[in-house]
C-alpha positions as CSV (number, residue, x, y, z in Angstrom):
1,X,-2.5,10.8,28.5
2,X,-0.4,12.4,31.4
3,X,-0.1,9.1,32.7
4,X,1.9,7.3,30.1
5,X,4.5,10.0,30.0
6,X,4.7,9.0,33.5
7,X,5.4,6.2,33.4
8,X,8.5,3.8,33.9
9,X,7.1,0.8,31.9
10,X,5.6,2.4,28.8
11,X,9.0,1.9,26.1
12,X,6.8,3.7,23.4
13,X,3.9,6.7,23.8
14,X,2.0,7.9,21.0
15,X,0.7,11.1,20.6
16,X,-1.7,12.0,17.8
17,X,-1.2,15.1,15.2
18,X,-4.2,17.1,14.9
19,X,-3.1,20.1,12.8
20,X,-1.7,23.7,12.9
21,X,-3.3,24.9,15.7
22,X,-4.3,29.0,14.8
23,X,-4.2,32.2,16.5
24,X,-7.4,32.0,18.2
25,X,-6.7,28.5,19.3
26,X,-8.7,26.6,16.8
27,X,-7.6,23.7,15.0
28,X,-8.0,23.5,11.4
29,X,-6.7,19.8,10.5
30,X,-5.2,20.3,7.0
31,X,-5.2,23.5,6.5
32,X,-1.5,23.7,6.1
33,X,-0.1,26.6,3.4
34,X,2.0,25.6,0.7
35,X,2.7,28.1,-2.1
36,X,5.2,28.0,-5.0
37,X,8.3,29.8,-4.7
38,X,8.7,32.8,-6.8
39,X,12.2,35.3,-6.1
40,X,12.9,38.6,-4.9
41,X,12.4,40.2,-9.0
42,X,9.6,38.2,-9.5
43,X,8.1,38.9,-6.8
44,X,7.6,42.5,-7.7
45,X,5.5,41.6,-10.8
46,X,3.3,38.5,-8.9
47,X,-0.4,37.9,-9.1
48,X,-2.2,38.6,-5.2
49,X,-2.2,34.4,-4.3
50,X,-0.4,33.7,-7.6
51,X,2.2,31.7,-5.7
52,X,-0.7,29.4,-4.5
53,X,-1.9,29.4,-8.5
54,X,1.3,28.8,-9.6
55,X,1.9,25.7,-7.7
56,X,-2.5,24.8,-8.6
57,X,-1.8,25.1,-12.2
58,X,2.0,23.3,-11.8
59,X,0.3,20.5,-9.9
60,X,-2.0,19.5,-12.4
61,X,0.7,20.1,-15.4
62,X,3.3,17.8,-13.5
63,X,0.5,15.5,-12.9
64,X,-0.8,14.6,-16.5
65,X,3.2,14.3,-17.3
66,X,3.9,11.9,-15.0
67,X,0.3,10.1,-15.4
68,X,1.5,9.6,-18.9
69,X,5.0,9.0,-18.4
70,X,3.8,5.5,-15.4
71,X,1.9,4.3,-17.9
72,X,4.9,4.1,-21.3
73,X,6.7,2.6,-18.4
74,X,4.5,0.3,-17.6
75,X,3.9,-0.3,-21.4
76,X,7.9,-0.7,-21.7
77,X,8.0,-3.4,-19.0
78,X,5.0,-5.6,-20.2
79,X,6.5,-7.4,-22.7
80,X,8.9,-8.9,-20.5
81,X,6.3,-9.4,-17.3
82,X,4.1,-10.7,-19.5
83,X,7.0,-13.2,-20.6
84,X,8.3,-13.6,-17.0
85,X,4.8,-14.3,-15.3
86,X,4.1,-17.2,-18.5
87,X,7.9,-18.6,-17.7
88,X,6.7,-19.3,-13.8
89,X,3.1,-20.9,-14.6
90,X,4.7,-23.1,-17.3
91,X,7.2,-24.0,-14.6
92,X,7.4,-27.4,-13.2
93,X,5.0,-28.5,-15.9
94,X,6.4,-31.7,-18.6
95,X,10.0,-32.9,-17.4
96,X,12.3,-33.2,-19.4
97,X,13.2,-36.8,-20.1
98,X,16.6,-36.0,-21.1
99,X,17.9,-35.0,-17.4
100,X,18.5,-36.8,-15.0
101,X,17.6,-33.8,-12.0
102,X,15.1,-31.8,-12.3
103,X,16.4,-28.2,-13.1
104,X,15.5,-25.1,-11.2
105,X,14.0,-22.5,-13.7
106,X,16.0,-19.1,-12.7
107,X,15.2,-15.8,-14.6
108,X,18.0,-13.5,-15.3
109,X,16.9,-10.3,-16.0
110,X,19.8,-7.4,-17.3
111,X,19.4,-3.7,-17.5
112,X,21.3,-0.9,-16.9
113,X,18.4,1.3,-15.1
114,X,18.3,-0.8,-11.1
115,X,15.4,1.9,-10.4
116,X,13.3,0.4,-13.8
117,X,14.7,-2.7,-12.7
118,X,12.3,-1.9,-9.2
119,X,10.0,-1.0,-10.8
120,X,9.1,-4.0,-13.3
121,X,9.7,-6.3,-10.1
122,X,6.8,-4.3,-8.8
123,X,4.8,-5.4,-12.0
124,X,5.5,-9.2,-11.9
125,X,4.6,-9.1,-8.5
126,X,1.4,-8.0,-9.4
127,X,1.0,-9.9,-11.9
128,X,2.3,-13.2,-9.4
129,X,0.1,-12.5,-7.0
130,X,-3.3,-10.9,-8.4
131,X,-6.3,-12.8,-8.1
132,X,-8.8,-13.7,-11.0
133,X,-12.2,-15.7,-10.8
134,X,-12.2,-19.5,-11.7
135,X,-14.9,-19.8,-13.9
136,X,-17.1,-22.9,-15.2
137,X,-17.9,-23.7,-19.0
138,X,-21.1,-21.6,-18.1
139,X,-19.7,-18.4,-17.3
140,X,-20.1,-18.8,-13.5
141,X,-17.6,-18.9,-10.1
142,X,-16.6,-22.5,-9.4
143,X,-14.6,-23.8,-6.5
144,X,-12.6,-26.5,-6.3
145,X,-15.0,-29.5,-6.0
146,X,-17.5,-27.9,-8.3
147,X,-19.7,-25.7,-6.0
148,X,-20.6,-22.4,-7.5
149,X,-19.6,-18.9,-5.4
150,X,-18.5,-16.0,-5.5
151,X,-14.7,-15.9,-5.1
152,X,-11.7,-15.2,-6.7
153,X,-9.3,-17.8,-7.9
154,X,-6.2,-17.5,-5.1
155,X,-2.8,-15.9,-7.2
156,X,-0.9,-18.3,-9.4
157,X,1.9,-17.3,-6.7
158,X,3.7,-16.0,-3.6
159,X,6.8,-14.2,-3.6
160,X,9.4,-13.3,-1.5
161,X,11.9,-9.6,-2.5
162,X,15.3,-10.7,-1.3
163,X,18.5,-7.9,-1.2
164,X,21.9,-7.8,-0.2
165,X,21.3,-6.2,3.5
166,X,18.7,-9.4,4.4
167,X,21.7,-12.5,4.1
168,X,25.0,-11.3,5.2
169,X,25.3,-15.1,5.7
170,X,23.1,-18.7,4.6
171,X,21.4,-18.5,8.0
172,X,19.9,-15.3,7.6
173,X,19.2,-16.0,3.8
174,X,17.1,-19.0,4.3
175,X,15.5,-17.5,6.7
176,X,14.3,-14.4,5.1
177,X,13.1,-16.8,2.5
178,X,11.4,-19.3,4.7
179,X,9.4,-17.2,7.2
180,X,8.7,-15.0,3.6
181,X,6.8,-17.6,2.9
182,X,5.0,-19.1,6.1
183,X,4.7,-15.6,7.6
184,X,1.6,-16.3,4.7
185,X,-1.9,-18.7,6.0
186,X,-2.3,-21.6,4.2
187,X,-6.0,-20.1,4.0
188,X,-5.8,-16.4,2.9
189,X,-8.9,-15.6,4.5
190,X,-7.4,-16.4,7.8
191,X,-4.7,-14.7,9.7
192,X,-1.7,-16.4,10.8
193,X,-0.9,-17.9,14.1
194,X,1.7,-17.6,15.5
195,X,3.9,-21.0,15.7
196,X,5.1,-22.0,19.0
197,X,8.6,-22.1,19.4
198,X,8.7,-25.3,21.5
199,X,7.4,-27.5,19.0
200,X,8.1,-26.0,15.5
201,X,11.0,-26.4,12.9
202,X,13.9,-23.7,13.1
203,X,12.6,-20.5,10.8
204,X,16.2,-21.8,8.7
205,X,15.0,-25.1,8.0
206,X,13.8,-25.8,4.7
207,X,11.9,-28.6,6.5
208,X,9.3,-26.1,7.8
209,X,8.6,-24.2,4.1
210,X,8.2,-27.8,3.1
211,X,5.4,-28.4,5.8
212,X,4.0,-24.7,5.5
213,X,3.6,-26.2,1.5
214,X,1.8,-29.1,2.3
215,X,-0.4,-27.9,4.0
216,X,-1.4,-25.0,1.3
217,X,-1.7,-27.6,-1.5
218,X,-4.3,-29.5,1.1
219,X,-6.4,-26.9,1.6
220,X,-6.3,-25.6,-1.9
221,X,-5.8,-29.0,-4.3
222,X,-2.9,-29.5,-6.3
223,X,-4.5,-27.9,-9.4
224,X,-4.1,-24.7,-7.7
225,X,-0.7,-24.2,-5.8
226,X,1.2,-22.2,-6.1
227,X,4.7,-21.8,-7.6
228,X,7.0,-19.8,-5.0
229,X,9.0,-16.8,-6.4
230,X,11.8,-15.3,-5.0
231,X,13.3,-12.1,-6.2
232,X,17.0,-11.0,-5.7
233,X,17.6,-7.5,-6.2
234,X,20.8,-6.3,-6.5
235,X,22.4,-9.7,-7.7
236,X,26.0,-8.8,-8.1
237,X,26.2,-7.7,-4.8
238,X,25.3,-11.3,-3.3
239,X,28.3,-13.3,-1.8
240,X,29.0,-15.8,-4.0
241,X,30.0,-19.0,-2.0
242,X,25.9,-18.5,-0.3
243,X,23.7,-17.3,-3.8
244,X,25.7,-21.6,-4.2
245,X,25.0,-22.8,-1.3
246,X,21.6,-21.6,-1.6
247,X,20.7,-22.6,-5.0
248,X,22.2,-26.3,-4.1
249,X,20.2,-26.5,-1.4
250,X,17.0,-25.5,-2.9
251,X,17.7,-27.6,-5.7
252,X,17.6,-30.7,-3.4
253,X,14.0,-30.0,-2.3
254,X,12.4,-29.8,-5.9
255,X,9.9,-29.5,-7.6
256,X,8.8,-30.7,-4.2
257,X,8.6,-27.2,-3.4
258,X,8.3,-25.4,-6.6
259,X,11.0,-22.8,-6.3
260,X,11.7,-20.2,-9.2
261,X,14.6,-17.4,-8.8
262,X,14.2,-14.4,-10.9
263,X,17.5,-12.3,-10.5
264,X,18.1,-8.8,-10.4
265,X,21.6,-7.7,-13.0
266,X,22.9,-4.6,-13.5
267,X,25.4,-5.6,-15.5
268,X,25.2,-6.3,-19.3
269,X,24.0,-9.8,-20.7
270,X,27.0,-10.3,-22.3
271,X,29.0,-11.0,-21.3
272,X,27.3,-12.2,-18.8
273,X,27.3,-12.3,-14.9
274,X,26.5,-15.8,-14.2
275,X,28.6,-17.8,-16.8
276,X,32.5,-15.7,-15.3
277,X,31.3,-15.7,-11.6
278,X,29.3,-18.4,-11.0
279,X,31.2,-22.1,-12.0
280,X,30.1,-24.9,-13.7
281,X,28.7,-27.3,-11.3
282,X,26.2,-23.9,-10.1
283,X,25.1,-23.5,-13.3
284,X,24.2,-26.8,-14.0
285,X,21.5,-26.6,-11.4
286,X,19.4,-23.9,-13.2
287,X,16.9,-23.6,-16.0
288,X,18.1,-20.8,-17.3
289,X,15.6,-18.4,-19.3
290,X,17.0,-14.7,-20.0
291,X,15.3,-10.9,-20.6
292,X,17.7,-7.6,-21.1
293,X,15.1,-4.6,-20.6
294,X,15.4,-1.5,-22.5
295,X,17.7,0.8,-21.5
296,X,19.4,3.2,-22.8
297,X,18.8,5.3,-25.4
298,X,16.6,4.0,-26.8
299,X,14.1,4.2,-23.3
300,X,14.2,7.4,-23.4
301,X,13.2,8.5,-26.7
302,X,10.4,6.1,-26.3
303,X,9.7,8.1,-23.1
304,X,10.1,11.5,-24.5
305,X,8.2,10.8,-28.4
306,X,5.4,8.8,-26.4
307,X,5.2,11.4,-23.6
308,X,5.7,14.8,-25.8
309,X,5.2,14.0,-29.2
310,X,2.4,11.7,-29.4
311,X,-0.8,12.9,-31.7
312,X,-2.7,11.0,-28.7
313,X,-1.9,12.9,-25.7
314,X,-1.4,16.8,-25.4
315,X,0.1,17.8,-22.2
316,X,0.2,21.5,-20.5
317,X,3.4,22.2,-21.0
318,X,6.0,21.6,-23.7
319,X,10.0,20.8,-23.3
320,X,11.4,23.9,-25.8
321,X,13.8,22.4,-27.7
322,X,16.9,23.7,-25.8
323,X,15.2,22.2,-23.1
324,X,14.9,19.0,-24.9
325,X,18.6,18.7,-25.6
326,X,19.5,19.9,-22.1
327,X,17.9,16.1,-21.0
328,X,19.3,14.5,-23.3
329,X,23.1,15.6,-22.5
330,X,22.4,15.6,-18.6
331,X,20.9,11.1,-19.7
332,X,23.7,10.0,-22.0
333,X,26.8,11.2,-20.1
334,X,26.3,11.5,-16.7
335,X,22.2,9.2,-15.4
336,X,21.5,7.4,-17.9
337,X,18.2,6.1,-15.2
338,X,14.0,7.1,-15.9
339,X,13.6,7.7,-12.4
340,X,16.8,10.4,-12.7
341,X,15.0,12.2,-16.5
342,X,11.7,12.2,-14.4
343,X,13.2,14.2,-11.3
344,X,14.7,16.6,-13.8
345,X,10.8,16.7,-15.8
346,X,9.9,17.5,-12.7
347,X,12.5,20.0,-12.0
348,X,12.1,21.9,-15.2
349,X,8.0,21.9,-14.6
350,X,8.9,23.5,-11.1
351,X,11.0,26.1,-12.5
352,X,9.0,26.8,-15.8
353,X,6.0,27.9,-13.2
354,X,8.5,30.4,-11.1
355,X,7.5,32.7,-13.9
356,X,4.2,34.8,-12.6
357,X,2.5,35.0,-16.3
358,X,2.2,30.8,-16.2
359,X,-0.8,31.5,-13.9
360,X,-2.4,30.9,-17.2
361,X,-0.9,27.9,-18.4
362,X,-3.6,26.1,-18.1
363,X,-6.8,28.6,-17.9
364,X,-7.3,32.5,-17.6
365,X,-9.6,33.0,-14.7
366,X,-7.0,33.4,-12.1
367,X,-8.8,30.7,-9.7
368,X,-12.4,32.2,-10.3
369,X,-15.6,30.6,-11.6
370,X,-16.3,33.6,-14.6
371,X,-14.4,35.8,-16.2
372,X,-15.3,39.3,-14.6
373,X,-14.8,37.3,-11.8
374,X,-10.9,37.3,-13.2
375,X,-11.1,41.1,-14.0
376,X,-12.7,41.7,-11.1
377,X,-9.1,40.3,-9.6
378,X,-7.3,42.3,-11.9
379,X,-8.9,45.2,-10.5
380,X,-7.2,45.3,-7.5
381,X,-4.8,47.4,-6.2
382,X,-2.4,44.6,-5.4
383,X,-2.7,42.5,-8.6
384,X,-1.5,46.4,-10.4
385,X,2.1,44.8,-11.2
386,X,1.4,42.2,-13.2
387,X,-1.6,43.4,-14.8
388,X,1.1,46.0,-16.1
389,X,3.4,43.1,-16.8
390,X,0.3,41.5,-18.9
391,X,-0.7,44.4,-20.5
392,X,3.4,45.1,-21.7
393,X,2.9,41.2,-23.2
394,X,0.2,42.5,-25.4
395,X,1.4,45.0,-26.0
396,X,5.0,44.6,-27.6
397,X,3.3,41.2,-29.6
398,X,1.4,43.4,-31.6
399,X,4.1,46.2,-31.9
400,X,7.6,44.5,-31.5
401,X,9.3,47.8,-32.2
402,X,7.4,50.0,-29.5
403,X,9.5,50.8,-26.8
404,X,6.7,52.7,-24.7
405,X,4.5,51.6,-21.4
406,X,1.4,51.4,-22.5
407,X,0.3,51.4,-18.6
408,X,1.4,54.3,-17.8
409,X,-1.0,56.6,-18.8
410,X,-3.8,55.6,-16.3
411,X,-5.5,52.4,-15.8
412,X,-7.4,50.0,-17.6
413,X,-11.2,50.0,-18.0
414,X,-12.6,46.3,-17.6
415,X,-13.5,45.5,-20.6
416,X,-9.6,46.4,-21.6
417,X,-9.4,43.9,-18.7
418,X,-11.3,41.3,-19.8
419,X,-10.5,41.2,-23.3
420,X,-6.9,40.5,-22.0
421,X,-7.8,37.8,-20.4
422,X,-9.5,36.3,-23.8
423,X,-7.1,37.3,-25.7
424,X,-5.0,35.1,-23.2
425,X,-8.0,32.4,-23.7
426,X,-6.9,32.3,-27.9
427,X,-3.7,32.4,-27.4
428,X,-3.3,29.1,-26.0
429,X,-6.3,27.9,-27.8
430,X,-3.4,28.9,-30.5
431,X,-0.9,27.9,-28.8
432,X,-2.1,24.0,-28.7
433,X,-3.4,23.2,-31.8
434,X,-0.1,24.0,-33.3
435,X,1.3,21.9,-31.3
436,X,-1.1,19.7,-32.1
437,X,-0.1,20.1,-36.0
438,X,3.4,20.0,-35.1
439,X,3.4,16.7,-33.4
440,X,1.0,15.2,-36.1
441,X,3.0,16.1,-38.6
442,X,6.4,15.4,-37.1
443,X,4.8,11.4,-36.7
444,X,3.3,11.5,-40.6
445,X,7.5,13.0,-41.4
446,X,8.6,9.0,-39.1
447,X,6.6,7.3,-40.9
448,X,8.0,8.2,-44.7
449,X,11.0,8.4,-43.5
450,X,10.6,4.7,-42.0
451,X,9.1,3.2,-45.4
452,X,11.7,4.5,-47.0
453,X,14.0,2.7,-45.1
454,X,12.7,-1.1,-44.7
455,X,12.3,0.0,-49.1
456,X,16.0,0.3,-49.3
457,X,16.3,3.7,-49.0
458,X,19.4,3.9,-46.7
459,X,19.7,7.3,-46.9
460,X,16.7,8.6,-45.9
461,X,17.2,7.4,-42.3
462,X,19.3,10.5,-40.1
463,X,22.3,11.4,-39.8
464,X,21.5,13.7,-36.3
465,X,19.9,11.4,-33.8
466,X,16.1,11.2,-32.6
467,X,16.6,14.0,-29.5
468,X,18.6,16.6,-31.8
469,X,15.5,15.8,-34.5
470,X,13.0,16.1,-32.0
471,X,15.0,19.3,-31.5
472,X,14.9,20.8,-35.6
473,X,11.2,19.4,-35.4
474,X,10.7,22.0,-32.5
475,X,12.7,24.8,-34.4
476,X,11.3,24.3,-37.4
477,X,14.9,23.2,-39.1
478,X,13.3,19.7,-40.0
479,X,11.1,20.6,-42.5
480,X,13.8,22.4,-44.7
481,X,16.6,20.4,-44.1
482,X,15.2,16.2,-43.3
483,X,11.9,17.1,-44.4
484,X,12.8,18.0,-47.9
485,X,15.3,15.8,-47.9
486,X,13.0,12.9,-47.9
487,X,10.0,14.5,-50.1
488,X,12.7,14.2,-52.8
489,X,13.0,11.4,-52.0
490,X,9.9,10.4,-52.3
491,X,9.4,11.7,-55.8
492,X,12.0,8.5,-57.2
493,X,10.1,6.1,-55.5
494,X,8.2,3.6,-58.1
495,X,5.1,3.1,-58.6
496,X,4.7,0.2,-56.3
497,X,6.3,1.8,-53.5
498,X,4.2,5.2,-53.9
499,X,0.6,3.2,-53.9
500,X,2.7,1.3,-50.8
501,X,2.8,4.6,-49.1
502,X,0.1,6.4,-50.1
503,X,-1.8,3.6,-48.1
504,X,0.1,3.6,-45.4
505,X,-0.3,7.3,-44.6
506,X,-4.3,6.8,-45.0
507,X,-4.1,4.2,-42.7
508,X,-2.1,6.0,-40.2
509,X,-4.8,8.5,-40.9
510,X,-7.6,6.3,-40.1
511,X,-6.2,4.4,-37.2
512,X,-6.2,8.2,-34.6
513,X,-8.8,9.1,-33.0
514,X,-11.9,10.9,-34.3
515,X,-11.0,14.3,-33.6
516,X,-7.9,14.1,-35.4
517,X,-9.7,12.1,-37.8
518,X,-12.4,15.5,-37.9
519,X,-9.0,18.4,-37.9
520,X,-6.9,16.9,-40.0
521,X,-10.0,15.6,-43.3
522,X,-8.3,18.2,-45.4
523,X,-4.8,15.9,-45.3
524,X,-7.5,12.7,-45.1
525,X,-9.3,14.5,-48.4
526,X,-5.9,14.6,-50.6
527,X,-4.2,12.3,-50.0
528,X,-7.3,9.9,-51.1
529,X,-6.9,12.2,-54.2
530,X,-3.3,10.6,-54.8
531,X,-4.1,7.3,-54.1
532,X,-7.4,7.7,-57.0
533,X,-4.8,8.6,-59.3
534,X,-3.1,5.2,-59.3
535,X,-4.7,2.8,-61.6
536,X,-5.4,-0.5,-60.7
537,X,-2.4,-3.3,-60.7
538,X,-2.7,-4.4,-64.3
539,X,-2.2,-1.0,-65.9
540,X,0.5,0.2,-63.4
541,X,3.5,-1.3,-65.5
542,X,2.6,0.8,-68.2
543,X,1.7,4.3,-66.5
544,X,4.2,6.9,-66.0
545,X,4.9,7.5,-62.2
546,X,6.8,10.5,-62.7
547,X,3.8,13.7,-62.5
548,X,2.3,11.5,-59.3
549,X,5.9,11.6,-57.6
550,X,6.0,14.4,-58.1
551,X,2.4,15.7,-56.6
552,X,3.2,14.0,-53.4
553,X,6.9,14.8,-53.3
554,X,5.2,18.5,-53.6
555,X,2.3,18.2,-50.9
556,X,4.7,16.4,-48.1
557,X,7.4,19.3,-48.4
558,X,4.7,22.2,-48.7
559,X,2.9,20.3,-45.7
560,X,6.0,20.0,-43.3
561,X,7.1,23.7,-43.9
562,X,3.9,24.7,-43.2
563,X,3.1,22.9,-39.4
564,X,7.2,22.5,-38.0
565,X,7.8,26.4,-38.8
566,X,8.9,26.8,-35.3
567,X,7.5,27.2,-31.8
568,X,8.7,30.6,-30.9
569,X,6.3,32.1,-33.7
570,X,3.4,32.5,-31.2
571,X,2.4,34.6,-29.4
572,X,3.4,34.5,-26.0
573,X,5.1,31.2,-26.3
574,X,7.0,30.6,-23.8
575,X,4.2,30.2,-21.1
576,X,3.5,27.1,-23.3
577,X,7.0,26.8,-23.4
578,X,10.1,25.9,-21.6
579,X,13.4,27.8,-21.7
580,X,16.4,28.2,-21.4
581,X,17.8,25.4,-18.4
582,X,20.3,26.8,-17.2
583,X,19.2,27.4,-13.4
584,X,18.5,24.1,-13.1
585,X,22.6,23.2,-14.0
586,X,23.1,24.3,-11.3
587,X,20.5,22.3,-9.4
588,X,21.9,19.2,-10.4
589,X,25.1,19.5,-11.1
590,X,26.4,22.3,-8.2
591,X,29.8,22.9,-6.9
592,X,29.8,22.5,-3.1
593,X,33.3,22.2,-2.6
594,X,33.1,26.9,-4.3
595,X,30.2,26.8,-2.8
596,X,31.0,26.4,0.8
597,X,34.8,28.1,0.4
598,X,33.2,31.4,-0.1
599,X,31.1,30.8,2.2
600,X,34.0,31.0,4.6
601,X,35.2,33.4,3.7
602,X,33.0,35.8,2.2
603,X,29.7,34.8,5.0
604,X,27.9,38.3,4.0
605,X,27.0,37.5,0.8
606,X,25.2,34.2,2.4
607,X,23.6,35.2,5.9
608,X,20.9,37.5,6.4
609,X,21.4,40.3,8.8
610,X,18.0,42.2,10.0
611,X,15.1,41.9,7.6
612,X,17.8,41.2,4.2
613,X,20.0,39.6,2.1
614,X,23.2,41.3,2.1
615,X,24.7,41.8,-1.2
616,X,27.3,44.2,-3.1
617,X,24.7,47.1,-3.2
618,X,23.5,46.6,0.7
619,X,26.9,46.3,1.7
620,X,26.6,47.6,5.3
621,X,30.3,48.8,6.9
622,X,31.1,47.0,10.1
623,X,29.5,43.2,9.9
624,X,29.9,41.2,12.7
625,X,31.8,38.3,11.4
626,X,31.3,34.3,12.3
627,X,33.9,33.0,14.4
628,X,34.7,29.8,11.5
629,X,35.8,32.6,9.2
630,X,38.4,33.8,11.8
631,X,39.4,30.4,12.5
632,X,39.8,29.6,9.3
633,X,41.6,32.7,7.7
634,X,44.2,31.5,9.8
635,X,43.9,28.1,8.5
636,X,44.9,29.7,5.2
637,X,47.7,31.6,6.1
638,X,48.8,28.1,8.2
639,X,50.6,25.5,6.6
640,X,50.1,22.1,5.5
641,X,49.9,21.5,9.4
642,X,48.8,23.4,11.9
643,X,50.1,23.7,15.4
644,X,46.8,24.1,17.9
645,X,47.8,26.0,20.5
646,X,49.4,29.1,17.6
647,X,45.9,28.2,16.2
648,X,43.9,29.5,19.2
649,X,46.4,32.3,20.4
650,X,45.8,33.9,16.7
651,X,42.3,33.0,17.2
652,X,42.2,35.2,19.9
653,X,43.6,38.1,18.8
654,X,41.0,38.0,15.9
655,X,38.4,38.0,18.3
656,X,40.0,41.0,20.4
657,X,40.5,42.5,16.9
658,X,36.7,42.8,16.1
659,X,34.9,43.6,19.8
660,X,37.3,46.2,19.8
661,X,36.5,47.5,16.3
662,X,32.5,46.6,16.7
663,X,32.5,48.8,20.0
664,X,34.2,51.4,18.6
665,X,31.1,51.0,15.2
666,X,28.4,51.1,18.5
667,X,30.2,54.4,19.9
668,X,31.4,56.3,17.6
669,X,34.5,56.7,20.1
670,X,37.3,55.1,17.3
671,X,40.5,55.7,20.1
672,X,39.9,53.4,22.5
673,X,43.1,51.2,23.5
674,X,41.8,48.4,25.6
675,X,43.1,45.3,24.2
676,X,40.7,43.1,25.9
677,X,37.4,42.2,24.4
678,X,35.3,42.1,26.9
679,X,33.7,46.0,29.0
680,X,37.3,47.4,30.7
681,X,37.0,47.4,34.2
682,X,37.4,51.3,35.4
683,X,40.3,51.6,37.4
684,X,40.3,53.3,41.1
685,X,42.3,56.1,41.3
686,X,42.0,55.2,45.4
687,X,44.2,53.7,47.9
688,X,43.5,50.2,50.0
689,X,39.9,47.5,49.7
690,X,38.5,50.4,46.4
691,X,41.7,49.4,44.8
692,X,42.0,45.8,45.5
693,X,38.6,45.2,44.6
694,X,38.6,46.8,40.5
695,X,41.9,44.6,39.6
696,X,39.5,41.5,41.6
697,X,36.8,42.5,39.2
698,X,39.7,42.9,36.3
699,X,40.2,39.5,36.9
700,X,37.1,37.5,37.5
701,X,36.7,39.9,34.1
702,X,39.8,37.7,32.0
703,X,39.1,35.1,34.0
704,X,34.9,35.2,32.0
705,X,36.8,35.8,28.7
706,X,39.3,33.3,28.4
707,X,37.1,31.0,29.2
708,X,34.2,32.2,27.0
709,X,37.1,31.7,24.1
710,X,38.6,28.9,24.8
711,X,34.6,27.2,24.3
712,X,34.1,29.1,21.2
713,X,37.7,28.0,20.2
714,X,36.5,24.3,20.2
715,X,33.1,24.6,18.6
716,X,34.4,26.4,15.7
717,X,37.5,23.5,15.4
718,X,34.6,21.4,16.0
719,X,32.7,22.4,13.1
720,X,35.5,22.9,11.1
721,X,36.7,18.7,11.6
722,X,32.8,18.1,10.7
723,X,33.4,20.2,7.1
724,X,36.5,17.5,7.2
725,X,39.4,20.4,6.3
726,X,40.9,19.3,9.1
727,X,42.5,15.4,10.1
728,X,44.0,13.7,13.5
729,X,47.8,12.8,13.2
730,X,48.8,10.5,15.4
731,X,52.4,11.6,15.7
732,X,51.8,15.5,17.0
733,X,49.1,15.3,18.8
734,X,49.3,19.1,19.5
735,X,48.7,19.4,15.4
736,X,46.4,18.8,12.8
737,X,46.9,18.1,9.2
738,X,45.3,20.5,6.5
739,X,43.0,19.1,3.7
740,X,42.6,21.7,2.2
741,X,45.3,23.5,-0.3
742,X,44.9,25.5,-2.7
743,X,44.0,29.2,-1.9
744,X,40.3,30.3,-4.0
745,X,40.0,33.3,-5.8
746,X,39.1,36.3,-4.0
């Protein structure tokens, strides 16, 4: 290693990372310790090791949530992915006899969410490049010549991704496309071999691609010849002329080269961007297939319903109604992107686990193996504030009107600590069971509502948005409004409609998991009992449906009221439901301009002096002021243009006054009369050499101080320039122009 560092011929030296070193000099790779952030107010009542335990709980809850979301997104993309793959496989199959030339297959996918389109392209590429076993009739793997082997069938297509940055001109675009294919060897088991520059075609020559594809077909056989798929990301950003030339060149070499283009469009499908931006001569070369991705409120609705309101999934943390409204508002108003929702939900989880008591979100063991060990941990002296907070919560839950602190008389015995931990576990089970019942009731409400809308009851549709309905379900007002109205509409149903509704409800419960069917045995029995009251088809015309319909409506109304009472009725509900999301507004929608101005004017609010941050409560009398604050004060007091020399003189005077103030506060002498910031050289009272030496020292100090002030002024004015507060003008070289004119509120 030392020889490599001293060598002039080595352009790069790789130094592997072996992990941090401990204080004793030993090395523990991967021993990095990370804790969850805890504010000072919450740290006072936090558990010993609580930030690390809450980080583990957050990790478990968020992984479960994000894994579910990824599965939902993949299912939303699955239909389009299957259609695109099918289009690619069927391309260049049977030529159209009515066309004078072969058209270039082009698939246009429209979606407002670019991140979702990118994820869809990843799914398409993985499906096209995946290998599949080629089996004979008897199930054994067969090769192209009929010899049995265990090798997989080669991929359906080779895929190349191209972005606008890769294609500044036509030559670069052709080179990117051709080299993307040619870098794959004809035989997948061999490594790509370097081409001889003198004997090969240019990398941007499409004849090179033809020669490579002929080699691929010769090796694999015509039956397994792959398609050549080109994915164009951000298609609207490509140069129009470049794309026209690219399509024209590729159209001259099909079907010998089975090229297929897949375009990612962020513009709406109607009016079509292709028909707006490209001439008819280019569109005539294409055989266009269009697909539209699910976007807007429908995408967020599907994501939230299948993540937090699906009967088959039980998240560790449920969204509260305020948080759900916040997510919907941010998505609809600011950024209609699934990636944005994912990031927002992750921030919501992080904010939720800042509370010390959320260490019980997944279990009550506190990182231990048994409840006894967890109780021993709570008995430690450093865990007393956390135990007091936990006991106070339970005491307040049992006696909401009591204001006394149950832990003020002494320490809790071990039996009480174990009972509290058991009560935490019981509270978690009750909250999870209640959430599961609420999700099932909401699903049944949607089944009944969908059935009524399908039968022509237009008034059964939601007058509120789906997000408001979900929030109403958690708050408990859905059963009092839409739930009662739906039950009233069921009472007016005919005999045939009532029979079909009960059959649909029975089918819905029968299709659930075994655990849900077991837990909802009473509900299923009630539905079966109501179905038994309905006569056969031949006697249905003479049957009076009024009584049974009223019974079904009353049961649904009672069922909704019982299952959707409100999310905050159980003990310690806030450990498993997210609360207010007001803090997230500052994180995702900050005010950098106002914060920067406040920091420049009042630096003591943002700078830590010593071991703690300065607040209005502990504000010292004398604090050093940064140079940037002095310069910015002169900036605010000036006009539109600032004379740099006058600014420098003002800055110098401020520094000298500041140094006098700091020396006065340090020495306790308030009668200093020196006009300089540096230490005043004591003047000699003698004559001759002594006096001249004192004058010389004073001159040297003045020169050093002037150089220091100049350096500090240049550095500070560069900082203001870097932050964009000033700009230079060509008319006056010694002046700068302000960019901020309004004074902030004091």
